[in-house]
Residue frames as a rotation matrix with the C-alpha (Angstrom) as fourth column:
MET 1
-0.948 0.309 0.076 73.93
-0.277 -0.919 0.282 97.42
0.157 0.246 0.957 163.87
ILE 2
-0.539 0.830 0.142 70.31
0.177 0.277 -0.945 97.59
-0.824 -0.484 -0.296 164.89
ASN 3
-0.682 0.408 0.607 67.78
0.691 0.085 0.718 97.09
0.242 0.909 -0.340 162.11
TYR 4
-0.791 0.426 -0.439 65.49
-0.114 -0.808 -0.577 100.08
-0.601 -0.407 0.688 161.83
ASP 5
0.142 0.945 0.294 61.96
0.422 0.211 -0.882 100.44
-0.896 0.249 -0.369 160.53
GLY 6
0.902 0.278 -0.331 62.02
-0.171 -0.474 -0.864 100.91
-0.397 0.836 -0.380 156.73
MET 7
-0.053 -0.999 -0.011 65.52
-0.496 0.016 0.868 99.48
-0.867 0.051 -0.496 156.25
LYS 8
0.710 0.177 0.682 66.12
0.448 0.633 -0.631 98.63
-0.543 0.754 0.370 152.59
ALA 9
-0.429 -0.901 0.060 68.75
0.549 -0.207 0.810 99.15
-0.717 0.381 0.583 149.89
GLU 10
0.570 0.574 0.588 67.78
0.820 -0.347 -0.456 102.17
-0.057 0.742 -0.668 147.81
ALA 11
-0.388 -0.736 0.555 69.54
0.771 -0.589 -0.243 105.19
0.506 0.333 0.796 146.32
SER 12
-0.070 0.325 -0.943 69.35
0.841 -0.490 -0.231 108.27
-0.537 -0.809 -0.239 148.53
ARG 13
-0.818 -0.310 -0.484 69.92
0.045 -0.873 0.485 110.79
-0.573 0.375 0.729 145.76
SER 14
0.188 0.876 -0.445 67.26
-0.477 -0.315 -0.821 112.26
-0.859 0.366 0.358 143.54
ALA 15
-0.061 -0.133 0.989 66.65
0.650 0.747 0.141 110.33
-0.758 0.651 0.041 140.35
PHE 16
0.699 0.315 -0.642 66.63
-0.163 -0.804 -0.572 113.64
-0.696 0.504 -0.511 138.45
GLU 17
0.596 -0.460 0.658 68.23
0.780 0.527 -0.338 112.95
-0.192 0.714 0.673 135.07
MET 18
-0.291 -0.783 -0.550 71.30
0.443 -0.620 0.648 114.90
-0.848 -0.055 0.527 134.01
LEU 19
0.589 0.381 -0.712 70.94
-0.374 -0.653 -0.659 117.58
-0.716 0.654 -0.242 131.37
PRO 20
0.699 -0.333 0.633 72.12
0.633 0.699 -0.332 115.95
-0.332 0.633 0.700 128.11
GLU 21
-0.341 -0.871 -0.354 75.37
0.416 -0.477 0.774 117.21
-0.843 0.117 0.525 126.64
GLY 22
-0.085 0.299 0.950 74.91
0.970 -0.191 0.147 119.79
0.226 0.935 -0.274 123.91
ALA 23
-0.947 -0.282 0.156 74.11
0.269 -0.958 -0.102 123.49
0.178 -0.055 0.982 123.50
TYR 24
-0.011 0.957 -0.290 71.21
0.999 0.024 0.040 125.40
0.046 -0.289 -0.956 125.06
VAL 25
-0.207 0.087 0.975 69.82
0.094 -0.990 0.108 128.92
0.974 0.113 0.196 125.11
ALA 26
-0.153 0.074 -0.986 70.04
0.964 0.229 -0.132 130.15
0.216 -0.971 -0.106 128.70
LYS 27
0.519 0.306 0.798 69.27
0.082 -0.947 0.309 133.20
0.851 -0.095 -0.517 130.80
ILE 28
-0.655 -0.746 -0.120 71.47
0.275 -0.087 -0.957 134.71
0.703 -0.660 0.263 133.51
THR 29
0.390 0.900 -0.197 69.45
0.453 -0.002 0.891 134.65
0.802 -0.437 -0.408 136.73
ALA 30
0.986 -0.133 -0.104 72.01
0.033 -0.449 0.893 135.88
-0.166 -0.884 -0.438 139.29
VAL 31
0.341 -0.938 0.061 75.65
0.148 -0.010 -0.989 136.91
0.928 0.346 0.136 139.68
LYS 32
0.995 -0.088 -0.054 78.02
0.046 -0.091 0.995 136.89
-0.092 -0.992 -0.086 142.63
ILE 33
0.246 -0.968 0.059 81.61
-0.569 -0.193 -0.799 137.89
0.784 0.163 -0.598 143.36
ASP 34
0.978 0.060 -0.200 83.28
0.098 0.715 0.692 135.13
0.185 -0.697 0.693 145.38
GLY 35
0.281 -0.929 -0.242 86.56
0.920 0.332 -0.207 135.23
0.272 -0.164 0.948 147.29
GLU 36
0.642 -0.192 -0.742 88.84
0.337 -0.799 0.498 138.00
-0.688 -0.570 -0.448 148.51
THR 37
0.917 -0.396 -0.051 90.89
-0.275 -0.536 -0.798 140.45
0.288 0.746 -0.601 146.45
PRO 38
-0.328 -0.082 -0.941 93.09
-0.843 -0.424 0.331 139.68
-0.426 0.902 0.070 144.56
ASN 39
-0.996 -0.062 -0.068 91.84
-0.085 0.905 0.418 136.08
0.036 0.422 -0.906 144.13
GLN 40
-0.338 0.941 -0.005 88.21
-0.446 -0.165 -0.880 136.57
-0.829 -0.295 0.476 143.20
SER 41
-0.897 0.178 0.405 85.80
0.427 0.589 0.686 134.80
-0.116 0.788 -0.604 140.89
LEU 42
-0.531 0.811 -0.247 82.65
-0.830 -0.556 -0.038 135.94
-0.168 0.185 0.968 139.14
ILE 43
-0.825 0.364 0.431 79.95
0.319 0.931 -0.176 133.29
-0.466 -0.008 -0.885 139.50
ILE 44
-0.638 0.639 -0.430 77.29
-0.770 -0.503 0.393 133.60
0.035 0.582 0.812 136.82
ARG 45
-0.622 0.524 0.581 74.13
0.059 0.772 -0.633 131.60
-0.780 -0.360 -0.511 137.58
VAL 46
-0.687 0.380 -0.619 72.14
-0.720 -0.239 0.652 130.53
0.100 0.894 0.437 134.53
ASP 47
-0.276 0.593 0.756 69.12
-0.056 0.776 -0.629 128.43
-0.960 -0.216 -0.181 133.71
VAL 48
-0.828 0.035 0.560 67.89
0.538 0.332 0.775 126.94
-0.159 0.943 -0.294 130.46
ALA 49
-0.666 0.522 -0.533 65.51
-0.313 -0.844 -0.435 129.45
-0.677 -0.122 0.726 128.87
GLU 50
0.016 0.657 -0.753 63.95
-0.997 -0.050 -0.066 127.51
-0.081 0.752 0.654 125.99
GLY 51
-0.334 -0.131 -0.933 62.90
-0.599 0.794 0.103 124.05
0.728 0.593 -0.344 124.88
GLU 52
0.461 0.607 -0.647 61.98
-0.008 0.732 0.681 120.85
0.887 -0.309 0.342 126.67
HIS 53
-0.029 -0.558 -0.829 64.64
0.892 0.360 -0.274 121.41
0.452 -0.747 0.487 129.36
LYS 54
-0.034 0.082 0.996 63.50
-0.059 -0.995 0.080 124.95
0.998 -0.057 0.038 130.26
ASP 55
0.384 0.109 0.917 64.26
-0.825 -0.405 0.393 125.82
0.414 -0.908 -0.066 133.92
TYR 56
0.474 -0.222 -0.852 66.23
0.103 0.975 -0.196 122.55
0.875 0.005 0.485 134.29
PHE 57
-0.546 -0.827 -0.133 68.70
0.225 0.008 -0.974 123.78
0.807 -0.562 0.182 136.93
THR 58
-0.542 0.435 0.719 66.00
-0.793 -0.549 -0.265 125.35
0.279 -0.713 0.643 139.13
LYS 59
0.543 0.810 -0.223 63.79
-0.708 0.584 0.398 122.26
0.452 -0.058 0.890 138.91
ARG 60
0.237 -0.534 -0.812 66.69
0.262 0.840 -0.476 119.95
0.935 -0.100 0.339 139.73
TYR 61
-0.760 -0.552 0.343 67.79
-0.120 -0.399 -0.909 122.10
0.639 -0.732 0.237 142.66
GLN 62
-0.187 0.786 0.589 64.25
-0.963 -0.265 0.047 122.10
0.193 -0.559 0.806 144.08
ALA 63
0.659 0.452 -0.601 63.88
-0.417 0.885 0.209 118.34
0.626 0.113 0.772 143.56
GLU 64
0.065 -0.747 -0.662 67.17
0.415 0.624 -0.663 117.58
0.908 -0.232 0.350 145.32
ASN 65
-0.919 -0.347 0.187 66.55
0.004 -0.481 -0.877 119.95
0.394 -0.805 0.443 148.25
THR 66
-0.007 0.982 -0.190 63.44
0.188 0.188 0.964 118.64
0.982 -0.029 -0.186 149.92
GLY 67
0.181 0.020 0.983 64.68
-0.821 -0.547 0.162 119.50
0.541 -0.837 -0.083 153.42
ASN 68
0.970 0.243 0.027 65.36
-0.224 0.836 0.501 115.85
0.099 -0.492 0.865 154.28
SER 69
0.496 -0.856 -0.145 69.14
0.678 0.486 -0.551 116.07
0.542 0.175 0.822 153.99
ARG 70
0.613 -0.399 -0.682 71.79
0.488 -0.486 0.724 117.54
-0.621 -0.777 -0.103 156.27
PHE 71
-0.507 -0.842 -0.187 73.84
0.238 -0.345 0.908 118.31
-0.829 0.416 0.375 153.17
PRO 72
0.523 0.797 -0.302 71.85
-0.073 -0.311 -0.948 120.31
-0.849 0.518 -0.105 150.62
ALA 73
0.210 -0.385 0.899 72.57
0.924 0.379 -0.054 119.73
-0.320 0.842 0.435 146.94
LYS 74
-0.478 -0.430 -0.766 74.26
0.176 -0.901 0.396 122.55
-0.860 0.054 0.507 145.08
TYR 75
0.648 0.639 -0.415 72.82
-0.213 -0.370 -0.904 124.51
-0.732 0.674 -0.103 142.19
ARG 76
0.137 -0.614 0.778 74.28
0.626 0.662 0.413 122.96
-0.768 0.430 0.474 139.01
GLY 77
0.581 0.177 0.795 73.92
0.793 -0.345 -0.502 125.99
0.186 0.922 -0.340 136.73
ASP 78
0.814 -0.387 -0.433 76.74
-0.096 -0.825 0.556 128.12
-0.573 -0.411 -0.709 138.15
TYR 79
0.649 -0.648 0.398 79.58
0.639 0.182 -0.747 129.12
0.412 0.739 0.533 135.81
ARG 80
0.721 -0.447 -0.530 82.73
0.331 -0.450 0.830 130.38
-0.609 -0.774 -0.177 137.52
LEU 81
0.619 -0.575 0.535 85.16
0.444 -0.306 -0.842 132.82
0.648 0.759 0.066 135.91
ARG 82
0.086 -0.663 -0.744 88.36
0.937 -0.200 0.287 133.89
-0.338 -0.722 0.604 137.67
ILE 83
0.972 0.230 -0.044 88.58
0.212 -0.943 -0.256 137.68
-0.100 0.240 -0.966 137.70
PRO 84
0.309 -0.918 0.247 91.89
0.733 0.065 -0.677 138.72
0.606 0.391 0.693 136.13
ASN 85
0.992 -0.097 0.083 94.06
-0.128 -0.754 0.645 140.60
0.000 -0.650 -0.760 138.61
PRO 86
0.398 -0.911 -0.109 97.81
-0.333 -0.033 -0.942 141.33
0.855 0.411 -0.316 138.27
ALA 87
-0.321 -0.530 0.785 98.30
-0.907 -0.068 -0.416 140.68
0.273 -0.846 -0.459 141.98
SER 88
0.694 0.702 0.160 96.49
-0.720 0.668 0.188 137.33
0.025 -0.246 0.969 141.88
ASP 89
-0.215 -0.725 0.654 98.13
-0.661 0.601 0.449 134.01
-0.719 -0.336 -0.608 142.79
SER 90
0.763 0.633 0.131 96.40
-0.329 0.555 -0.764 132.41
-0.556 0.540 0.632 139.78
LYS 91
-0.162 -0.816 0.555 98.57
0.231 0.515 0.825 130.03
-0.959 0.262 0.106 137.76
TYR 92
-0.322 0.150 0.935 96.74
0.932 0.223 0.285 131.09
-0.166 0.963 -0.211 134.60
PRO 93
-0.284 0.253 -0.925 96.54
0.223 -0.921 -0.320 134.92
-0.932 -0.298 0.205 134.47
GLU 94
-0.820 -0.042 -0.570 96.48
-0.502 -0.426 0.753 135.12
-0.274 0.904 0.329 130.66
SER 95
-0.796 0.579 -0.177 93.93
0.361 0.689 0.628 132.34
0.485 0.436 -0.758 130.32
ASP 96
-0.363 0.667 -0.651 91.81
0.744 -0.213 -0.633 134.12
-0.561 -0.714 -0.419 132.97
LYS 97
-0.491 0.122 -0.863 91.73
-0.330 -0.943 0.054 137.18
-0.807 0.311 0.503 130.69
ARG 98
-0.909 0.113 -0.400 90.92
-0.364 0.248 0.898 135.13
0.201 0.962 -0.184 127.61
GLN 99
-0.677 0.679 -0.283 88.13
0.696 0.716 0.051 133.24
0.238 -0.162 -0.958 129.35
MET 100
-0.270 0.571 -0.776 86.58
0.516 -0.594 -0.617 136.39
-0.813 -0.567 -0.134 130.85
ASN 101
-0.616 -0.014 -0.788 86.83
-0.506 -0.760 0.409 138.32
-0.604 0.650 0.461 127.56
ASP 102
-0.936 0.253 -0.245 85.31
-0.049 0.596 0.802 135.41
0.349 0.762 -0.545 125.65
ALA 103
-0.500 0.786 -0.364 82.39
0.855 0.381 -0.352 135.08
-0.138 -0.487 -0.862 128.11
ILE 104
-0.250 0.383 -0.889 81.65
0.138 -0.895 -0.424 138.82
-0.958 -0.228 0.171 127.95
TYR 105
-0.830 -0.086 -0.551 81.86
-0.512 -0.273 0.814 138.75
-0.220 0.958 0.182 124.13
ARG 106
-0.845 0.508 -0.167 79.32
0.350 0.761 0.546 135.91
0.405 0.403 -0.821 123.97
ILE 107
-0.270 0.761 -0.590 76.96
0.806 -0.156 -0.571 137.67
-0.526 -0.630 -0.572 126.38
GLU 108
-0.376 0.094 -0.922 77.18
-0.250 -0.968 0.004 140.96
-0.892 0.232 0.388 124.47
SER 109
-0.920 -0.021 -0.391 76.71
-0.389 0.153 0.908 139.17
0.040 0.988 -0.149 121.11
SER 110
-0.698 0.689 -0.193 73.62
0.671 0.724 0.158 137.42
0.249 -0.020 -0.968 122.48
ASN 111
0.200 0.737 -0.646 72.05
0.845 -0.464 -0.267 140.72
-0.496 -0.492 -0.715 123.61
PRO 112
-0.168 -0.286 0.944 72.14
0.856 -0.517 -0.004 143.30
0.489 0.807 0.331 120.78
GLY 113
0.371 0.250 0.894 72.75
0.015 -0.964 0.264 146.81
0.928 -0.085 -0.362 122.10
PHE 114
0.998 -0.036 -0.058 74.14
0.060 0.052 0.997 145.62
-0.033 -0.998 0.054 125.44
HIS 115
0.219 -0.971 0.092 77.67
-0.084 -0.113 -0.990 146.70
0.972 0.209 -0.107 126.38
PHE 116
0.642 -0.035 -0.766 79.22
0.705 0.420 0.572 145.39
0.302 -0.907 0.295 129.61
ASP 117
0.477 -0.417 0.773 80.67
-0.231 -0.909 -0.348 148.27
0.848 -0.013 -0.530 131.64
GLY 118
-0.610 -0.781 -0.134 82.07
-0.122 0.260 -0.958 146.21
0.783 -0.568 -0.254 134.51
ASP 119
-0.435 0.555 0.709 78.92
-0.893 -0.163 -0.419 146.27
-0.117 -0.816 0.566 136.65
GLU 120
-0.988 -0.073 -0.138 78.23
-0.097 0.979 0.178 142.56
0.123 0.189 -0.974 137.07
LYS 121
-0.521 0.852 0.044 74.66
0.134 0.133 -0.982 143.18
-0.843 -0.506 -0.184 138.29
LYS 122
-0.029 0.503 -0.864 73.74
-0.814 -0.514 -0.272 144.35
-0.581 0.695 0.424 134.77
LEU 123
-0.840 -0.300 -0.451 74.35
-0.513 0.711 0.481 140.81
0.176 0.636 -0.751 133.49
VAL 124
-0.725 0.619 0.302 71.23
0.189 0.600 -0.777 139.54
-0.662 -0.506 -0.552 135.29
GLY 125
0.297 0.944 -0.144 68.40
-0.080 -0.126 -0.989 138.88
-0.952 0.305 0.038 132.85
LYS 126
-0.007 -0.381 -0.925 70.68
-0.944 -0.303 0.132 138.66
-0.330 0.874 -0.357 129.82
ALA 127
0.948 0.311 0.072 70.56
-0.250 0.864 -0.437 135.76
-0.198 0.396 0.896 127.36
VAL 128
-0.119 -0.976 -0.181 73.56
-0.964 0.070 0.255 133.56
-0.236 0.205 -0.950 126.66
GLY 129
0.628 0.247 -0.738 74.21
-0.488 0.864 -0.126 130.16
0.607 0.439 0.663 125.14
ILE 130
0.137 -0.601 0.787 75.78
-0.874 0.300 0.382 127.32
-0.466 -0.740 -0.484 127.14
THR 131
0.135 -0.154 -0.979 77.45
-0.578 0.790 -0.204 124.08
0.805 0.594 0.017 126.09
MET 132
0.668 0.109 0.736 77.02
-0.686 0.473 0.553 121.17
-0.288 -0.874 0.391 128.48
ARG 133
-0.095 -0.843 -0.529 80.13
-0.829 0.361 -0.427 119.01
0.552 0.398 -0.733 128.64
LEU 134
0.816 0.362 -0.451 80.15
-0.141 0.881 0.451 115.32
0.560 -0.305 0.770 129.57
GLY 135
-0.206 -0.880 0.429 82.31
-0.869 -0.038 -0.494 114.20
0.451 -0.474 -0.756 132.46
THR 136
0.382 0.310 -0.871 82.72
0.103 0.922 0.373 111.12
0.918 -0.232 0.320 134.66
TYR 137
-0.193 -0.425 0.885 83.17
-0.924 -0.225 -0.309 110.54
0.331 -0.877 -0.349 138.36
ASN 138
-0.501 -0.080 0.862 83.78
-0.504 0.836 -0.215 106.98
-0.703 -0.542 -0.459 139.60
ASP 139
-0.966 0.016 0.258 82.79
0.218 0.585 0.781 105.83
-0.138 0.811 -0.569 136.10
LYS 140
-0.007 1.000 -0.029 79.40
0.865 -0.009 -0.502 107.58
-0.502 -0.029 -0.864 136.40
PRO 141
-0.503 -0.202 0.840 78.54
0.745 -0.595 0.303 110.22
0.439 0.778 0.450 133.78
PHE 142
0.201 0.583 -0.787 77.45
0.696 -0.650 -0.304 113.77
-0.689 -0.487 -0.537 134.54
THR 143
0.137 -0.174 0.975 77.30
0.833 -0.513 -0.208 117.02
0.536 0.841 0.074 132.61
VAL 144
0.062 -0.234 -0.970 78.68
0.701 -0.682 0.209 120.43
-0.710 -0.693 0.122 133.52
ILE 145
0.965 0.215 -0.153 78.67
0.065 -0.755 -0.652 123.83
-0.256 0.619 -0.743 131.82
GLY 146
0.280 -0.905 0.319 81.80
0.912 0.355 0.208 123.79
-0.301 0.233 0.925 129.67
ARG 147
-0.842 -0.532 -0.089 81.62
0.474 -0.810 0.346 127.25
-0.256 0.249 0.934 128.13
PHE 148
0.049 0.808 -0.587 79.38
0.003 -0.588 -0.809 130.11
-0.999 0.038 -0.032 127.07
GLU 149
-0.563 -0.090 0.822 78.18
0.800 0.192 0.569 130.39
-0.209 0.977 -0.036 123.47
THR 150
-0.870 0.429 -0.244 76.28
-0.467 -0.876 0.124 133.02
-0.160 0.222 0.962 121.51
VAL 151
-0.107 0.925 0.364 72.54
-0.240 0.331 -0.912 132.45
-0.965 -0.185 0.187 121.26
ASP 152
0.465 0.264 -0.845 72.78
-0.852 -0.124 -0.508 132.64
-0.239 0.956 0.167 117.45
ASP 153
-0.509 -0.727 -0.461 75.38
-0.795 0.602 -0.072 129.84
0.330 0.330 -0.885 117.41
VAL 154
-0.757 0.317 0.571 73.15
-0.187 0.733 -0.654 127.66
-0.626 -0.602 -0.496 119.62
LYS 155
0.256 0.965 -0.065 70.10
-0.303 0.016 -0.953 128.24
-0.918 0.263 0.296 117.42
GLY 156
0.466 -0.144 -0.873 72.15
-0.885 -0.086 -0.458 127.76
-0.009 0.986 -0.167 114.25
GLY 157
0.984 -0.063 0.167 73.63
0.040 0.990 0.139 124.46
-0.174 -0.130 0.976 115.46
LEU 158
0.611 -0.789 0.067 77.18
-0.187 -0.226 -0.956 125.84
0.769 0.572 -0.286 115.23
CYS 159
0.432 -0.443 0.786 78.41
-0.900 -0.157 0.406 124.89
-0.056 -0.883 -0.467 118.72
LYS 160
-0.071 -0.574 -0.816 81.10
-0.499 0.728 -0.469 122.23
0.863 0.374 -0.338 118.81
LYS 161
0.885 0.325 -0.332 80.88
0.044 0.653 0.756 119.28
0.463 -0.684 0.564 121.16
MET 162
0.289 -0.802 0.524 83.47
-0.921 -0.382 -0.077 119.44
0.262 -0.460 -0.848 123.95
ALA 163
-0.297 -0.496 -0.816 85.75
-0.175 0.868 -0.464 116.59
0.939 0.005 -0.345 124.92
PRO 164
0.654 0.555 -0.514 84.70
0.357 0.373 0.856 114.74
0.667 -0.744 0.046 128.11
LYS 165
-0.116 -0.624 0.773 86.01
-0.508 -0.632 -0.586 116.19
0.854 -0.460 -0.244 131.36
GLN 166
0.314 0.148 -0.938 86.88
0.709 0.621 0.336 114.65
0.631 -0.770 0.090 134.70
PRO 167
0.892 -0.039 0.450 87.17
-0.289 -0.815 0.502 116.90
0.347 -0.578 -0.739 137.75
SER 168
0.052 -0.998 -0.026 90.76
-0.558 -0.007 -0.830 117.11
0.828 0.058 -0.557 139.04
TRP 169
-0.404 -0.166 0.900 89.76
-0.901 0.241 -0.360 115.39
-0.157 -0.956 -0.247 142.31
SER 170
0.677 0.730 -0.088 88.08
-0.730 0.653 -0.200 112.47
-0.089 0.199 0.976 140.52
PRO 171
0.162 -0.598 0.784 89.73
-0.170 0.766 0.620 109.02
-0.972 -0.234 0.022 140.68
ASP 172
0.693 0.140 0.707 89.11
0.627 0.369 -0.687 108.81
-0.357 0.919 0.168 136.90
TYR 173
0.923 -0.355 0.150 91.09
-0.233 -0.823 -0.518 112.04
0.307 0.443 -0.842 136.32
LEU 174
0.412 -0.805 0.427 93.93
-0.788 -0.080 0.610 111.00
-0.457 -0.587 -0.668 138.62
ALA 175
0.284 -0.267 0.921 94.25
0.236 0.950 0.203 107.60
-0.930 0.160 0.333 136.92
ALA 176
0.823 0.056 0.566 94.23
0.569 -0.080 -0.819 109.19
-0.001 0.995 -0.098 133.43
LYS 177
0.823 -0.552 0.135 96.79
-0.545 -0.834 -0.087 111.81
0.161 -0.002 -0.987 134.52
GLU 178
0.279 -0.732 0.622 99.09
-0.513 0.434 0.741 109.13
-0.812 -0.526 -0.254 135.96
GLN 179
0.432 -0.057 0.900 98.82
0.592 0.771 -0.236 107.11
-0.680 0.635 0.367 132.75
ALA 180
0.935 -0.050 0.351 99.53
0.257 -0.586 -0.768 110.19
0.244 0.808 -0.535 130.59
GLU 181
0.666 -0.718 0.199 102.54
-0.733 -0.582 0.352 111.21
-0.137 -0.380 -0.915 132.70
SER 182
0.213 -0.597 0.773 104.04
-0.136 0.766 0.629 107.73
-0.968 -0.239 0.082 132.47
ALA 183
0.531 0.049 0.846 103.76
0.755 0.428 -0.498 107.94
-0.386 0.903 0.190 128.67
VAL 184
0.960 -0.197 -0.197 105.67
-0.247 -0.929 -0.276 111.25
-0.129 0.314 -0.941 128.40
PRO 185
0.605 -0.794 -0.065 109.10
0.488 0.434 -0.758 110.83
0.630 0.426 0.649 126.78
ALA 186
0.256 -0.620 -0.741 112.16
0.899 -0.130 0.419 111.63
-0.356 -0.773 0.524 128.90
GLY 187
-0.774 -0.632 0.021 113.07
0.612 -0.740 0.280 115.32
-0.162 0.230 0.960 128.86
PHE 188
-0.503 0.681 0.532 109.49
0.068 -0.583 0.810 116.55
0.862 0.443 0.247 128.43
THR 189
-0.962 0.245 -0.119 107.40
0.090 -0.126 -0.988 118.05
-0.257 -0.961 0.099 131.22
PRO 190
-0.363 0.898 0.250 103.62
0.873 0.235 0.427 117.48
0.324 0.373 -0.869 131.05
VAL 191
-0.960 0.134 0.244 101.54
-0.175 -0.972 -0.157 120.65
0.216 -0.194 0.957 131.15
ASP 192
-0.580 0.811 -0.069 98.23
0.519 0.303 -0.799 120.70
-0.627 -0.500 -0.597 133.03
SER 193
-0.465 0.521 0.715 95.28
0.690 -0.292 0.662 121.63
0.554 0.802 -0.224 130.85
GLU 194
-0.802 0.233 0.550 93.37
-0.381 -0.909 -0.171 124.77
0.460 -0.346 0.818 131.72
GLU 195
-0.849 0.522 -0.080 90.81
0.379 0.497 -0.780 124.10
-0.368 -0.693 -0.620 134.42
ILE 196
-0.532 0.788 0.310 87.18
0.140 -0.279 0.950 124.31
0.835 0.548 0.038 133.37
PRO 197
-0.662 0.276 0.696 84.98
-0.722 -0.485 -0.494 125.94
0.201 -0.830 0.520 136.03
PHE 198
-0.723 0.411 -0.555 82.92
0.392 0.906 0.159 123.49
0.568 -0.103 -0.816 138.04
């Protein structure tokens, strides 16, 4: 290989620190329906609305997208909900309903007087709480939105910490799954846990 001007060992990614795990008051900044019927998802984009980490996701996105990369970083404040549909191929139709109903409940509870009528655009500008969940990838920690909360629960310190999460494509997840499956007694079939939107 030919040495080039400025060659040195340094990290190419932004040194932007991850948002610490815990609960935050957030604001919905955008919504989008993704996919084709019947397998669609509602993507709810949020950003931290209060405190020392206000606007965290927007600031991180701007810091990591300086125009110097062929592969732009993704926005880290997107929360994906599968839209329940009887004709869907989803493996988890009932959990889809529970997760969607729970998210809508927490948004409505965080915005007194607001009632969701199915028009996703009306969610923009609404307050909601979020819990950031710790995960690992190649033994490196990161945080991801684990679930929605009510704003009152966030402010009252009532949100429970979530167990760490590894994405299903992570070597850490695959190794843990293999270890868990080998520990299952004969005659029992392991059940995959419900996927948390990434």
